[in-house]
C-alpha positions as CSV (number, residue, x, y, z in Angstrom):
1,X,146.7,21.7,189.3
2,X,146.7,21.1,185.6
3,X,144.8,17.3,187.1
4,X,143.0,20.0,189.3
5,X,141.3,21.8,185.8
6,X,141.2,18.5,183.7
7,X,139.1,17.7,186.8
8,X,137.0,20.4,186.6
9,X,136.9,20.6,182.9
10,X,135.8,16.8,183.1
11,X,132.9,17.9,185.2
12,X,131.1,20.6,183.0
13,X,131.1,17.5,180.4
14,X,128.9,15.8,183.5
15,X,126.9,19.3,184.4
16,X,126.4,19.9,180.8
17,X,124.2,16.1,180.8
18,X,122.0,17.0,183.7
19,X,121.8,21.0,184.1
20,X,118.3,20.9,183.1
21,X,115.4,21.3,185.1
22,X,111.5,22.0,184.6
23,X,109.4,23.2,186.6
24,X,107.8,20.2,188.1
25,X,111.0,19.2,189.1
26,X,112.4,19.7,192.7
27,X,114.0,22.4,193.5
28,X,117.6,21.5,194.3
29,X,119.4,18.4,192.1
30,X,121.9,16.6,193.7
31,X,124.0,14.4,192.0
32,X,125.6,11.7,194.2
33,X,128.7,11.0,193.7
34,X,130.9,11.8,190.2
35,X,134.4,10.3,190.8
36,X,136.7,10.6,187.7
37,X,139.7,9.0,186.8
38,X,142.1,12.1,185.9
39,X,144.7,9.7,183.9
40,X,142.5,8.3,181.5
41,X,139.7,11.2,181.7
42,X,137.3,8.4,182.2
43,X,134.1,9.8,184.3
44,X,131.2,7.5,186.3
45,X,128.0,9.5,187.9
46,X,125.0,8.6,188.8
47,X,122.5,11.7,187.6
48,X,119.0,12.3,187.4
49,X,117.3,14.6,185.2
50,X,115.0,14.5,182.3
51,X,112.8,17.0,181.0
52,X,116.2,18.4,178.8
53,X,115.6,19.8,175.8
54,X,119.4,19.6,173.8
55,X,122.3,20.4,175.5
56,X,122.5,22.7,178.2
57,X,125.4,25.9,178.2
58,X,127.7,25.2,182.0
59,X,130.2,27.7,182.9
60,X,132.7,27.7,186.1
61,X,133.1,31.1,187.4
62,X,135.6,30.0,190.3
63,X,137.8,27.7,191.7
64,X,139.5,27.9,194.4
65,X,142.2,25.3,196.8
66,X,140.3,25.2,200.4
67,X,143.3,22.6,201.5
68,X,145.4,20.4,200.1
69,X,144.4,18.4,197.9
70,X,141.2,19.7,198.3
71,X,139.1,22.1,195.8
72,X,135.3,24.3,195.7
73,X,134.3,25.5,192.1
74,X,131.2,27.5,191.9
75,X,129.4,28.3,188.5
76,X,126.0,28.6,186.4
77,X,124.2,27.0,184.6
78,X,121.2,27.8,181.3
79,X,119.2,25.2,179.7
80,X,115.2,24.5,178.1
81,X,113.2,22.6,180.1
82,X,110.7,20.1,178.8
83,X,108.5,23.0,178.0
84,X,111.3,25.4,175.3
85,X,111.7,27.7,179.1
86,X,115.2,28.8,179.4
87,X,116.6,27.8,183.2
88,X,118.9,29.0,185.0
89,X,120.7,28.2,187.9
90,X,124.0,28.1,189.9
91,X,126.4,25.4,190.9
92,X,128.5,24.7,193.5
93,X,130.9,21.8,194.4
94,X,133.4,20.3,196.4
95,X,136.5,17.8,195.6
96,X,139.2,15.9,197.0
97,X,142.1,14.7,195.0
98,X,144.3,11.1,195.5
99,X,147.7,11.9,194.0
100,X,148.3,8.1,194.7
101,X,145.7,6.7,192.9
102,X,145.5,9.7,190.5
103,X,141.4,10.3,191.3
104,X,139.1,12.7,192.6
105,X,135.9,12.4,194.6
106,X,133.5,15.4,193.3
107,X,130.2,16.6,195.3
108,X,128.1,19.1,193.5
109,X,125.1,20.9,194.6
110,X,122.5,22.5,191.8
111,X,120.4,25.7,193.0
C-alpha cells in the first residue's frame, strides 16, 4: 500500500504540471500514459497543456483498490489560464502496479 500511495503522490506532481486549460482548449485533456518507477521516484509522461499561469492546485480526493495490484483514484484541480481566469475541474484515473518490476502504469482523464 505504501507504494500505491507513493505512486499517487507522484501522479499529483505530474498533474500539477498539466492541469491548466483555457476556453479555446478541448473540454477533456487526456495524458497518454504515465509510467512511474516507485523505487526511484522517476516519472516519465507525455502531456499536452498550454497557457498555464503558475502551478495549479491538485488534490486527490479518493483512492480505491479495485483488484490485485489495481487501483482507481479521483481528484480535483484549480488553475489560472493565460487570461488569468480560474479553471476548476475533476480528474479520474486508473492504475496497475507490477510488483516484479516495481513499476505502475497510470491513465488519467481530466474533465
